[in-house]
TORKOL-4160 file (C-alpha; in steps of 0.2 Angstrom, whole numbers, padded with zeros to 4 digits, m for minus):
89
<pt num="1" X="0422" Y="0365" Z="0479"/>
<pt num="2" X="0424" Y="0384" Z="0477"/>
<pt num="3" X="0422" Y="0386" Z="0495"/>
<pt num="4" X="0436" Y="0375" Z="0498"/>
<pt num="5" X="0447" Y="0385" Z="0486"/>
<pt num="6" X="0442" Y="0401" Z="0495"/>
<pt num="7" X="0446" Y="0394" Z="0512"/>
<pt num="8" X="0463" Y="0388" Z="0506"/>
<pt num="9" X="0467" Y="0404" Z="0498"/>
<pt num="10" X="0463" Y="0414" Z="0513"/>
<pt num="11" X="0472" Y="0403" Z="0524"/>
<pt num="12" X="0488" Y="0404" Z="0513"/>
<pt num="13" X="0485" Y="0423" Z="0512"/>
<pt num="14" X="0486" Y="0424" Z="0531"/>
<pt num="15" X="0502" Y="0414" Z="0531"/>
<pt num="16" X="0510" Y="0425" Z="0518"/>
<pt num="17" X="0504" Y="0440" Z="0527"/>
<pt num="18" X="0513" Y="0435" Z="0543"/>
<pt num="19" X="0529" Y="0432" Z="0534"/>
<pt num="20" X="0527" Y="0449" Z="0525"/>
<pt num="21" X="0525" Y="0457" Z="0542"/>
<pt num="22" X="0540" Y="0448" Z="0549"/>
<pt num="23" X="0551" Y="0454" Z="0535"/>
<pt num="24" X="0544" Y="0472" Z="0537"/>
<pt num="25" X="0547" Y="0472" Z="0555"/>
<pt num="26" X="0565" Y="0467" Z="0553"/>
<pt num="27" X="0567" Y="0481" Z="0539"/>
<pt num="28" X="0559" Y="0494" Z="0551"/>
<pt num="29" X="0570" Y="0489" Z="0565"/>
<pt num="30" X="0585" Y="0491" Z="0554"/>
<pt num="31" X="0580" Y="0509" Z="0548"/>
<pt num="32" X="0573" Y="0514" Z="0565"/>
<pt num="33" X="0563" Y="0528" Z="0557"/>
<pt num="34" X="0545" Y="0531" Z="0561"/>
<pt num="35" X="0539" Y="0536" Z="0543"/>
<pt num="36" X="0547" Y="0521" Z="0535"/>
<pt num="37" X="0539" Y="0509" Z="0548"/>
<pt num="38" X="0522" Y="0517" Z="0545"/>
<pt num="39" X="0524" Y="0516" Z="0526"/>
<pt num="40" X="0530" Y="0498" Z="0527"/>
<pt num="41" X="0515" Y="0493" Z="0538"/>
<pt num="42" X="0503" Y="0501" Z="0526"/>
<pt num="43" X="0511" Y="0492" Z="0511"/>
<pt num="44" X="0508" Y="0475" Z="0520"/>
<pt num="45" X="0490" Y="0479" Z="0523"/>
<pt num="46" X="0488" Y="0485" Z="0505"/>
<pt num="47" X="0496" Y="0469" Z="0498"/>
<pt num="48" X="0486" Y="0457" Z="0509"/>
<pt num="49" X="0469" Y="0467" Z="0508"/>
<pt num="50" X="0471" Y="0470" Z="0490"/>
<pt num="51" X="0475" Y="0451" Z="0486"/>
<pt num="52" X="0459" Y="0446" Z="0497"/>
<pt num="53" X="0448" Y="0459" Z="0488"/>
<pt num="54" X="0455" Y="0454" Z="0470"/>
<pt num="55" X="0451" Y="0436" Z="0474"/>
<pt num="56" X="0433" Y="0440" Z="0479"/>
<pt num="57" X="0430" Y="0451" Z="0464"/>
<pt num="58" X="0439" Y="0440" Z="0451"/>
<pt num="59" X="0431" Y="0424" Z="0456"/>
<pt num="60" X="0414" Y="0431" Z="0460"/>
<pt num="61" X="0413" Y="0422" Z="0476"/>
<pt num="62" X="0401" Y="0427" Z="0490"/>
<pt num="63" X="0410" Y="0435" Z="0504"/>
<pt num="64" X="0408" Y="0424" Z="0519"/>
<pt num="65" X="0413" Y="0424" Z="0537"/>
<pt num="66" X="0424" Y="0408" Z="0535"/>
<pt num="67" X="0435" Y="0418" Z="0523"/>
<pt num="68" X="0439" Y="0430" Z="0537"/>
<pt num="69" X="0441" Y="0416" Z="0549"/>
<pt num="70" X="0453" Y="0407" Z="0538"/>
<pt num="71" X="0463" Y="0423" Z="0534"/>
<pt num="72" X="0465" Y="0427" Z="0553"/>
<pt num="73" X="0468" Y="0409" Z="0557"/>
<pt num="74" X="0482" Y="0407" Z="0545"/>
<pt num="75" X="0490" Y="0423" Z="0552"/>
<pt num="76" X="0487" Y="0417" Z="0570"/>
<pt num="77" X="0494" Y="0399" Z="0567"/>
<pt num="78" X="0510" Y="0406" Z="0559"/>
<pt num="79" X="0511" Y="0419" Z="0573"/>
<pt num="80" X="0511" Y="0405" Z="0586"/>
<pt num="81" X="0524" Y="0395" Z="0576"/>
<pt num="82" X="0536" Y="0409" Z="0573"/>
<pt num="83" X="0534" Y="0419" Z="0590"/>
<pt num="84" X="0549" Y="0419" Z="0601"/>
<pt num="85" X="0546" Y="0415" Z="0619"/>
<pt num="86" X="0549" Y="0429" Z="0631"/>
<pt num="87" X="0560" Y="0424" Z="0645"/>
<pt num="88" X="0558" Y="0434" Z="0661"/>
<pt num="89" X="0572" Y="0436" Z="0673"/>
């Protein structure tokens, strides 16, 4: 059962990571300053990576490939659902 919880947590973390990145991108476009963009990108990585690391450490779960697949899968699914289609003229 703990593998199911780990999978669902990583899937949710991927979804949250995508929404954080979308918000960060909007804020970075608004400021249009490179150091702000770099700092916001680093903060998104630290939040998602830190949450993943804390989950693994605090639950004592074994680091497994399905956790990374769920993390990237959650991000990718959300990316596909929120991506704007590019219209070429």
